[in-house]
C-alpha positions in Angstrom: -6.6 -20.7 15.5 -9.0 -19.1 17.9 -11.7 -16.9 16.4 -10.7 -13.7 18.4 -7.0 -14.1 17.4 -7.6 -14.5 13.7 -8.0 -12.0 11.0 -11.5 -11.9 9.6 -11.3 -8.9 7.3 -12.9 -5.5 8.1 -15.9 -3.4 7.0 -13.8 -1.4 4.5 -11.7 -4.2 3.2 -12.9 -7.3 1.3 -10.4 -10.1 1.5 -10.6 -13.5 -0.3 -10.5 -16.7 1.7 -6.9 -17.3 0.4 -5.8 -13.9 1.7 -7.4 -14.5 5.1 -5.6 -17.8 5.4 -2.3 -16.2 4.3 -2.6 -13.5 7.0 -3.6 -16.0 9.7 -0.8 -18.4 8.9 1.7 -15.6 8.9 0.5 -14.5 12.4 0.5 -18.0 13.7 4.0 -18.8 12.4 5.4 -15.4 13.3 6.6 -15.0 9.8 6.5 -11.8 7.8 3.7 -11.6 5.2 4.9 -10.6 1.8 2.2 -9.2 -0.4 2.6 -8.6 -4.1 0.2 -7.3 -6.7 -0.5 -4.5 -9.1 -0.5 -0.9 -7.7 -4.0 -0.2 -6.4 -5.0 -3.7 -5.4 -5.1 -2.9 -1.7 -1.8 -4.0 -0.4 -1.2 -1.1 1.9 -4.9 -1.1 2.9 -4.5 -4.7 4.0 -2.2 -3.8 6.8 -4.6 -1.1 7.9 -7.4 -3.7 7.9 -5.4 -6.2 9.9 -4.6 -3.5 12.5 -8.3 -2.5 12.7 -9.6 -6.0 12.9 -7.1 -7.3 15.5 -7.3 -4.0 17.4 -3.5 -3.3 17.0 -1.6 -0.1 16.5 -0.2 0.3 13.0 3.3 1.5 12.3 4.1 2.3 8.7 7.6 2.3 7.3 7.4 3.8 3.9 10.4 2.7 1.8 12.1 5.0 -0.8 15.0 4.5 -3.2 17.4 6.0 -0.7 16.1 4.1 2.4 18.7 1.9 4.2 17.9 -0.9 6.6 19.6 1.0 9.4 17.0 3.8 9.0 14.3 1.5 10.3 16.3 0.5 13.4 17.8 3.7 14.7 19.7 6.8 13.8 22.5 8.5 15.8 22.0 12.2 15.6 25.6 13.4 15.5 24.6 16.9 14.2 22.5 17.6 17.3 25.2 16.3 19.6 27.8 18.5 17.9 25.4 21.5 18.2 24.9 20.8 22.0 28.6 20.4 22.5 29.2 23.9 21.0 26.4 25.7 22.7 26.1 23.7 25.9 22.5 22.6 25.5 22.4 19.1 26.8 24.6 16.4 28.3 26.7 15.3 25.3 28.3 12.5 27.4 25.0 10.6 27.3 25.1 9.2 23.7 21.8 7.5 24.3 20.1 10.9 24.3 21.0 11.2 20.7 19.8 7.7 19.6 16.4 7.9 17.8 14.6 4.7 17.1 13.2 4.1 13.6 9.9 2.5 12.7 11.1 -1.1 13.3 12.7 0.0 16.5 9.5 1.6 17.7 7.7 -1.7 16.9 10.2 -3.6 19.0 9.9 -1.5 22.1 6.1 -1.1 22.0 4.4 -2.2 25.2 1.8 -4.1 23.1 2.0 -6.1 19.9 1.7 -3.9 16.8 1.3 -4.3 13.1 4.4 -3.2 11.2 4.0 -2.3 7.6 7.1 -2.2 5.5 5.6 -0.6 2.4 7.0 -1.0 -1.1 10.2 -2.8 -0.2 11.2 -3.2 -3.8 11.8 0.5 -4.1 15.0 0.2 -2.1 18.4 -1.1 -3.1 18.6 -4.9 -3.8 20.6 -5.4 -0.6 18.0 -3.8 1.6 15.9 -7.0 2.2 19.0 -9.0 3.0 20.1 -6.4 5.5 17.0 -7.0 7.5 17.2 -10.8 7.7 18.7 -11.0 11.2 16.2 -8.4 12.6 13.2 -10.2 11.1 14.4 -13.6 12.3 15.7 -12.8 15.7 13.7 -9.7 16.5 16.6 -7.9 17.9 19.4 -5.5 16.9 22.4 -3.8 18.5 23.0 -0.1 19.0 26.7 0.0 18.4 27.2 3.5 19.9 25.9 2.4 23.3 26.4 -1.3 23.2 22.7 -1.8 24.0 20.7 -4.7 22.4 17.1 -3.9 21.6 14.9 -7.0 21.7 11.3 -7.0 20.7 9.0 -7.0 23.7 6.2 -8.4 21.6 6.9 -9.8 18.1 5.1 -7.5 15.7 2.9 -8.7 12.9 5.0 -7.8 9.9 3.4 -7.0 6.5 5.7 -6.3 3.6 4.4 -5.0 0.3 6.0 -5.1 -3.1 5.0 -3.9 -6.6 7.3 -6.5 -8.1 9.6 -3.7 -9.5 12.6 -5.8 -8.5 13.2 -9.4 -7.7 13.7 -10.0 -4.0 16.6 -12.2 -2.7 15.8 -15.9 -2.2 17.1 -15.9 1.3 14.6 -13.2 2.1 11.7 -14.9 0.3 12.4 -18.1 2.3 11.5 -16.3 5.5 8.2 -15.0 4.3 4.7 -16.2 3.9 3.8 -15.1 0.3 0.5 -14.0 -1.2 -0.2 -12.4 -4.6 -3.3 -10.2 -4.7 -4.9 -10.7 -8.1 -6.7 -7.8 -9.7 -10.4 -8.0 -8.7 -12.9 -9.4 -11.1 -16.1 -7.6 -12.0 -18.2 -9.1 -9.1 -15.5 -8.4 -6.5 -15.1 -4.9 -7.9 -18.9 -4.3 -7.4 -18.5 -5.3 -3.8 -15.5 -3.0 -3.3 -17.4 0.0 -4.9 -20.4 -0.8 -2.7 -18.2 -0.7 0.5 -16.8 2.7 -0.4 -19.8 4.3 -2.2 -22.9 2.5 -0.8 -25.4 5.1 -2.2 -24.4 5.0 -5.9 -27.0 3.9 -8.4 -26.5 0.3 -9.5 -26.9 1.1 -13.2 -24.0 3.6 -12.9 -21.9 1.1 -11.1 -22.5 -1.6 -13.7 -21.9 0.7 -16.7 -18.7 2.1 -15.1 -17.3 -1.4 -14.4 -17.9 -2.5 -18.0 -16.2 0.6 -19.3 -13.4 0.3 -16.8 -12.4 -3.2 -17.8 -12.8 -2.2 -21.5 -10.2 0.5 -20.9 -7.9 -1.9 -19.0 -7.9 -4.3 -21.9 -6.7 -1.8 -24.4 -3.5 -3.3 -25.9 -0.4 -1.3 -25.3 -1.7 0.6 -22.3 1.4 1.7 -20.2 -0.4 2.2 -16.9 -3.7 0.4 -16.5 -6.1 2.1 -14.2 -6.3 0.7 -10.7 -9.1 0.1 -8.2 -8.5 3.4 -6.4 -8.8 5.2 -9.8 -12.1 3.4 -10.5 -13.4 4.5 -7.1 -12.6 8.1 -8.0 -14.1 7.7 -11.4 -17.5 6.4 -10.3 -17.7 9.1 -7.7 -16.9 11.8 -10.4 -19.5 10.3 -12.7 -22.1 10.4 -9.9 -21.3 14.0 -9.0 -21.5 14.9 -12.7 -24.9 13.3 -13.1 -23.7 11.2 -15.9 -26.3 9.0 -17.7 -25.3 5.4 -17.1 -26.4 4.6 -20.7 -23.8 6.9 -22.1 -20.8 5.8 -20.0 -19.7 2.8 -22.1 -20.2 4.7 -25.4 -18.6 8.0 -24.4 -16.1 7.0 -21.6 -16.2 10.4 -20.0 -13.6 12.0 -17.8 -10.8 9.7 -18.9 -8.2 11.8 -17.1 -9.4 10.3 -13.8 -8.5 6.8 -15.0 -5.5 7.4 -17.3 -2.4 9.3 -16.1 0.0 9.0 -19.0 0.1 11.0 -22.3 0.7 7.8 -24.3 -2.3 6.1 -22.8 -4.5 9.2 -23.5 -3.2 9.1 -27.1 -4.0 5.4 -27.3 -7.5 6.1 -26.3 -7.7 8.9 -28.8 -6.7 6.6 -31.7 -9.1 4.0 -30.4 -12.1 6.2 -30.0 -11.6 9.0 -32.6 -10.1 12.5 -33.0 -9.2 14.9 -30.2 -12.6 16.6 -30.5 -14.3 13.3 -30.3 -12.1 12.0 -27.4 -14.4 10.7 -24.6 -14.4 13.3 -21.8 -14.1 16.3 -24.1 -17.8 16.8 -24.1 -19.5 18.8 -21.5 -20.6 16.7 -18.5 -23.6 17.9 -16.4 -22.3 19.2 -13.1 -18.8 20.0 -14.4 -17.8 23.4 -15.7 -15.6 23.3 -18.8 -12.5 25.4 -18.4 
């Protein structure tokens, strides 16, 4: 692969060699890249980084539990056509006027190659991935109302993310290049923090990382804190002027890291009574309410 056509990472995104290779193989083979990993491991940011590094426009299709495959192709606005037929505002004979392309449709008709992110595909119905097999393979779809076939002018770079909430169909998996983003280790996490907060004191970073992994290892934790929550936490600690020597002992501001009552209670039982719960003490720079 030529250097200028390959993904090399970006200033705001630290990618492992294995991830770089997975991205570049996906681009070279024109296969969708399926990315799995814990929430907060940078799956969505990867697509943003690819678009930035390769100088491509990014189109994001956010998937919800109610999303259907058809939504990403096009929608036929029958309500607007009915309104126009009643009030005479528009040529209702031209059905094409009421066809609105979805995110995948936009990627297909783009004048330049784009990066298409299908974000959190496992939120949708189990049949959703199978319903996209033809479009992802052949890069075309039909608009039944007009008889028109939309073919991709330039095959998009497709990145698909999954939080592994549901198993994806085998037929879908066969068509993808797969990569699992493991949760960063301590050294990689230091690099990530440095990228986002280059001016933080090294001692604060080191203490925060030790405390962070200590919390993540608590047995029975329902939602382990993610990278994004650690980034917020170190910033909050810095703003509050927290002494790095006290971070591991006191674990201040736990609500920045933990988001479930059960996890806060788990920390309470692990570190003492409610009054002694880390984060209940006054932290310099923060006014107690």
